[in-house]
N, C-alpha and C positions, 0 to 999 in steps of 0.2 A: 539339521539340528544335531548338536552333539548328543551321543548316546548317554552321556552322564547327566543330562538335564531331562527331568520328567516333563512331558509336554503340558500336563495340567499345571504344574508349578510354574513353568515358563509363561503360560498364558496368564496366570494370576499376577505374576510379577510385572509382566508387560502392561497389563491393563491397570494395575495399581499405579505404576509410574505415569502412565498416560493420564490417569485421573488426577494425580497430584499436580501435574503440569497445568491441567485445565483449572483445577480448584484454586490454585494460587491466583490465577488471573481473575476468577470470579470474586474472590475475596477482595482483591485490590479494587476492582470496579465498584464494589459495594461501598467503599469508604474513601476513595481517592478525592482529593481536592482539585485535581486538574480537570478542567472542562473538556479538553480534547481526549483524555483518557476515559473519563466517566461516560461521556455521551457519544463519543465517536468510536469507543473501544479500540483506541489506537495504542495497542500493546501486544506483547507476545512473550511466551515463556518456553524455556527449553531446559531439559535435564541432559547433562553431558557426562561421559565417563572420565576417568582421571587423565586420559590422553587428550581430552578436549574434543572428542567426537560426539556429535549429537546422537543421543539414544532415542528420546521422544521429544516431540514438539507439540505444543497445544494447538487446538483448532482456533487460532487467532490470526493476527496479521502475519503472514509468512515472511514479509520483509524484516520483521523483528525476530522471528523464531530462528530462521535458517542462517542468520548472520552470526549466531552465537559462537561458531567455531572460530571465526576471525577474531572475535572479541577475546577468546581465551588465548589465542596466539599473542595478542597484544599484552595480556596479563603476564604471560610467561616471559616475554621480553623484558619485563620489569622485575618480576618476583622470582623467576627461575625455580618454581616449585616450592617457594617458602610460604606455605599457608598453615594456619593454625585454626583449631576449632573456634568458632565465634567470629572469624574474620568476615568483613562485609566490605565490598569494593564497589566504587562508582567510577565510571569513565564515560567520556563521549568524544574524545579526540578522533576524528575520522581518519587521521594518518597513523594512528596507533591501533585502535580497535577496529578500524577500517569499515565502519558502518555508514549510516546516512548522515543527515545534517545534525547540527549541534543540539537542538532541542530533544533529540532522541537519545536518552541516557541508558547506558548499560548498568544494571544493578546485579551484582554477582556475589553469590555466597558459596564458597567451597564447602563440600559435603563431607562429613566425617562420621565414622562409626567406631566407637571405642578407640579413638586416637588415630585410626587409619583413614587416609584421604581416599574417598571412593568416588568422587565426582564433583560436578559443579551444578548449581542451579542459577540460570540467568532469567531475569525479567528485564525487558526493554520497553520503554514507554516514552511518550512525548510529555515532558514536564511543563509546568506552568510557565516558566520563563528561564532563560539561560544567559541573560545579559545581552551584550551587543548593542549596536547603535539603534536598533528598533526592536520592540517586543515581538516575540513569536518566532524569530529566526528566518523570516521569509523576505527580508529586505534585499532587493536586487542590486542596490548601489554600494554594497560593502567593498572596501578596497582589497581586503584579504581575509583569510579565515579568522584572524584575530579580531577584526572589526565585527564579524558575525556573532561573536559571543564568547563565553568562557570555553576554553579548550582544556578539558580535564584529562590528563593522563590517568592511568589506573591509580586510584587513591584508596588506601585502606582507611576509610572513614571510621570503621570499627575494627580494632585490633584485639583479637582474643576476647571479644565480648565487651571491650571498653571503648566508648565513644571518644574519638580524638577531637575534643571540643574546639581547640584553637584552629585546627585545620578546617573543621566544619563551619565554624563561624566565618572564616575567610571566604568560603564558598558562598554562604548565605548572604554575606554583605554585598556580593556582586551580582545578585539577581533582583528582579523587581518584585517578586512575590515570595519572599523568604519563608513566610509562615506556611504557605501551601507546599513549598518544596520540602521543608523540614518534616511536615506531617506525612507527606507521601513517602519520603525516604524511610522513615521509621516504620510506616505501614508495610512497605514492601519487604523490608528486612524481617519484620515479624511474621509475615505470611510465609516467607521462604524458610524461616526457622521452624515453623510448624510442619512444613513439608519435610524438612530434614528429620524431625522427630518421627514422622510416619515412615520414612525410609528406614530409619533405625529399627522400628518395630518389625518391618519386613525382614530385616537382617536377623533380628531376634528369632523370628519364626522359622525362617528357611535356611539361615546361615549366611554369613557375609560372602563366602566364596560362591555359593549358589546364586546369590543376587548379582554378583559381579559377572559370573558366567552367563547369566540371563541377559545382562546388559550387552555383553560382547556379542551374544548370538542375535540380539535384536538388530544391532548395527550390521552384522554379517548378512542377515536375511535381507536387509534393505539393499545391500550391494548385489546379492544374488538375483533378486527380483528385478532390479533395475537393469542389470546386464542382460538378463533373459529378455526383457522388453526391448532393449536396444537391438539385440540379435534378430528380432523379428521385423526390423525396419530395413527396407531395401538399402544396400550399400550405395553410397554416392555422396556428393556435396550439394548442399541446398543453401540457398541465399535468402536472407531477409533483411529489410531495412525499415527504419521509422525515424521521423524527425520531430523535434520539439519546435515551438514557434520561434524562439530566439533565446538569447542568454541574458536579456535585460540591458545590454550595453551595445553590442554590435548587431545591426539590423539584418540578421541572416538566420536561416534555420540551422539547427545543429543536428547532425545525422549520426545515428547509431547503425552500424552495418555489421552483420555477422555471417560467417560461412560455417555451416554445420556439416561436418564430415562424419559419416557412419561407415565403419569398417568392422564387420563382425559384431562383437559385443562392445566395441569401443566407440565412443562419441566424443568428438572434439569440437569445441566452439571457439572460433577464431574471430576476434574483434579488431584485427589489425587495420581494417579499412575504415574504421570509425573516425570521426573528425578529431582534430587536435583539441586539447583542453581549451575551454573557453572560460567564462565566468559564471558563477551562480548555479548553473545546471550540472556541473561536473559530478560524476558519481564515483565515490571511493571504491576501490577494487573489491572490497568485501561485499558491498552492496550490489556491485555488478554481478558477482558470482551468485548471490542470493536471488536477484531479479531474473537472471538467466534460468536458474533452477525452477523458479515459479513458472516461467514460460514453458519449460519442458513438462512440468507436472500437469499442466492443463491438458496435455495430449496423451499422457501416459496412463497406464492402468491405475485406477484410483486406489487399489489395494496395496500399492507399493508404499512402504513406510517413508514418511518425509523426514529422513534422518541422515546422519553422516555417512552411512553405508551407501545410500542411493547417490549421495553427492560424490563419493569415491569413484563412481563409474563414469564420471564426466571429466574430461580434461579441458583446460582453458588456456587460450593464448590472448593475453590482455596487455598490450604494450603500454609502458609508462609514458606519460605525457599526452595521453588521449583523453577524450571526454569521459571514458569509462575507467580511467586509472590516472587521475591527475597528480601532478607533483605539488608538494607543499610550496607555498601557502595558498593555493588556489581555493576559491570559495565554492561551497557545496550546498547552499541553502535550499535549492529546489531539486536536489539530487534524486530523491526517490519519487517525487510527484511527477517530474518531467522526464529526465533521461532514464531514470529507473523504469518508468512505464514504457518508454521506447525500447529498452532492453527486453522487457517481457514480450512486447509486441513483435519485435524483430525475430526473436527466437521462436516464438509461436508461429509466425508466418513462414519461417524457414522450414520448420518441421512439418507444418501443414502441407507443404508440397509433397513430402514423403508419405504423409498419412492423410490424404484428402477426406476420408470418411470421418476423421476426428478433428479436422481443421475447424477453427473458430474465428468468426469475425472479431475484429478489434473492438474493444469497449470504448464507450464515449469518454472523452478526456475529462480530467478533474477540473471543475470550474467552481471555485469556492472563495469568494472574497472574505478576507479576515477583517474583523472589526476590532480596532484597538483604540484605547483612549482613557479618559478620566471622567468620572461622574462626581463633580464637586458637590452635588446635592445629596450624595449618599456617603455616609461614614461607616467604615468597617469597625464594628464594636470590638474586634479582637486587637486592633492596632491603634484605633483612634484617628486613623488617616482616611482621606477620601479614597473611594473605591477606584482601583485600576481594573479595567476589563480587557480581556483577550478572548474573543469568541469567533468561532467559524459559523458562518450563516448556515450552510448545509453542506456536509462533506460527501454525501452519497446520492447524488441526484442524476447521474448519468446512467444510460442504459447499457446493458451488456450486449456483446455480439452474439450472433446466432451460431448454432451448430447443426449438423445434419440431424434432422428429426425433432428439433426444438427451436422455437423462437427465443430471442434474448429476454432477459429478466429486467423488469423495471427497477430503477433506483438502487442499483448495487454498487455504484461508485467506480473508482478508478481501478484499472486492471491489476496492478501489482499488489493490491490488498485482497484480491480474490473474493470480494463481497463480504469480508469479515469486519469492515468498518461500518458503523451504523449512522443513521441520520439523527442529529440532535433534536430533542423535543422543541417544538416551536415556542411553547409557553415558557420553557426554561430559558431559551435564547432571549426572549423578550424581557424576562424578569431580571436577567443579569447584564443586559446592555441596553442602551437607549435607542432601540430600533423596534419598529412595528412591521410585521409581515402582513401584507395585504393580499398577496396572490401566491399560490403554490399549486401547480397543476401540470398535468401531462400535456406536452406539445403535440399538436397534430402535424402529420407529414414530417416528422423529425426523426425518422428511423432510416437505417440502411436497408434498402429493399432486397428481397431475395425469396427463393422458394421457402426458406425460413428466414424471417425478417429479424433484424436487430431490434432491441427494445427502444421505444421512443424516448427522447430526452424530456426535460422538464423546464418549466418557466417559473422563476421565483422573483418576487418584487417586494422590496422592503423600504420603509421610509425612515429617515433619520429623525430622531426626537432628541438630538443632542442639545446641550446647554450652550448658548452663545458664548464664545470665548474659550470654551473648554477644548483641550486637544482631542480631536477625533479624526482617525485616519481609516481609510480603506486600503488594504494591502492585498495585491493579487499575485503574490509570489508563489502561491501554491495552485496556480491555474494554468491551463494550457488548452490548445485546440482551436485558436482563432485562425491559424494558418495551416494546421495539420489535421486532416479529418481521419477518423478511425476507418481502417481498411475493411472492405468486404473480401470474402474468399470464395473460391470455386464458382466464380461468376456472379457473386452477390455484390450489391452496391455498397459504396462507402457510406458511413454515417455523415451527418452534417457538421459544419464548422460551428464552433462555440461563439456566442455573442455576449458581450457585457456593455451596458450603457449606464451613464449617470444622467438623470433628468433634473435640471436645475428648477428652482422655484418659479422661474418665468417660462418654463416649458421647453427651454433649449436642451437639446440632446447632445451628448458627447460620448464618443466611444471610450470605454474603460479598457485599457490594454492589459494583457497578461504581463506579469512582472512589474507592475506599476504600483507606486505608493502615492496617494493623494489625499488631501483633507476632504471630509464630507461635512457639509454645513446643515444646520437645522432646516428641515423641510425638503431636503434633496432626496431623490429616489434612486435606488440602485436596482437595475433589472438584469437578470442573467437568463440566458437560454442555453441550458446544458445539453450537450450533444447526446444523441442516441448511438447505439452500437451498429457495427457493420453486419451485412447480411451474408447468408450462405446460399449459393445456388442461384439459378436464373429466376428473376421475379415472375417471368411468364409461366414458370412451372408451379407456382404457388397454387394450392388448392383454392378454387374460386370461392368456396364457402367460407374459408378463413379470411379472405379479403373482405367479404361481406360483413363478417363478424367484426373485423377491425374498423370498418366504416361505422357500423352500429355503435361501437364503443368510443368512437371519436378519435381513434389513433390515426386513421387514414381518411383523407377526404375523397368524395366521389370523383373529383377530377384526377387525383393521383391514382386512384384505383383504375381509372380508364387509361391514363397516359403511361403509367409505369408497370402496372400488373396486368393490364389488358382485360380488366373485368368490368362488365357493364351491369349495373344494378338498377333495380326498380327504385326510383327516388322516394317512394312512399313507404315501401316495406323492406327495402335493402335486400330483397331476394335477387338471386343471380339470374340474369337473362342469358340462358345457356347458349342459344344460337348466336346472339349478338356478341357474346364473350368469345366464342370460338372464332368468329369472323375477325374480331378485333385482334386476337392473339396471332392469327395468321398474318394479318396486316403488319403488326409490329415486328414479327419475325422476318417478314419479307424485307422490311426496311433495313434490318440489321444485317441481312445476308450480303 
């Protein structure tokens, strides 16, 4: 730390900035009209310095917070530093702000103090609708990025405090839920304006030069700590790979491959061997960088700041024209749910070879049918029109992977969100869409086995109560895992494959495939079996008492305890039969030899 900065002042400024980043998100969550934002917490906030380096990121979805630097690069390509107090900018074009899919909008407010530009505040979140040929942005059949929805370059919706009404009306006219989008945009701007006031008070108290020096030191500390962490990793090149089910059009898996090379305090991630760009699952380069950093942060010291300094310590090789850096106008609708998750997993698996004691089993894939349609029997009193709905059934029902010393956690969702997305309330889901949830439970024998097991997956069943003749669709563009199981590590077992089915009113069953859009009719049932996470270590090394506890809790069956973990239990008390267990484990090890 610079000798010019008092350590106490530095700590106060750092924690205040961190608090403001978090507070804006909480305020948005309290009042947002977006179902996905409010109930899944699908948002992230970052404060950046004038150079566009992330200073602090909120403890929210890292795929939204860490991509902020790429968004600012996009702004600069348009505005070249021409910002004024009161400006408010929106953008979502993945080939300019280089983030994820089109529904994830960047809302950016340049920060000023007494006329001096001192930084940026970004909030990124999933808006109610962004146009396109299907609501929600998860339609796998789009011809190109234009068909997926509105492509917004950086737009100053508010210039120097004045709303550009003609421009904003044009945007609102091209989305399905203009009232919700208008309210949320004004809400986010207001919340960030309050944060700007608080930063101004910080400058009043400590001086703007001190605050700027603290911001620079926060970034520098992130780089120092990250480089020191990398220096402790054995030099070498480590390989990781992961595949998504398909791209919605060509019936083949799409692979992400990475070579992680450690040399001293330098780490290079090379994605050159990844598949060529496809359709729908392509991940824009900024989202690729963000997802890769998420994979690294899983295995790094938790005290390393998740900021631009830490990101400075990592070099990237990401060839254009690949699935991790597509060329315009390739579609990107499932970018962060599918290939983004594969990027996290591939990087994590690669670095897990270098750091086996920190390695983590892959998390269960995201499996979340989206419900879209019209309720003709419900009138929105604000507009006088029938209600359009867009809801996710459950966004966080997969299990996490295990690590050395700990089993996976239940219901934390897909890996690139780091457990920061939440499960929507069942009653709210039922009250805002014509569906009834009849089952929601943990699945037995649906975990990746190991000395430390992955968390089990879950079973969800809901019934359509849609009105005959009303448009009602199920869209699985944000689902994955029917052909790609979450990997185990260090001898641990993989998690299970995902399953989705539609049950017709006559009882006939039909597989519902990932990246599919199909109508759902009154009385039909949708069932999902969300995968559990991968395990860590040999299942035969698992403490026998823990296996008995898993059987008692219904996570593992008696048969699986015997066949996979080599544990023999009393069927009445679930107590471990020690001698029988020892004999069974010797038998299983002998078979494997």
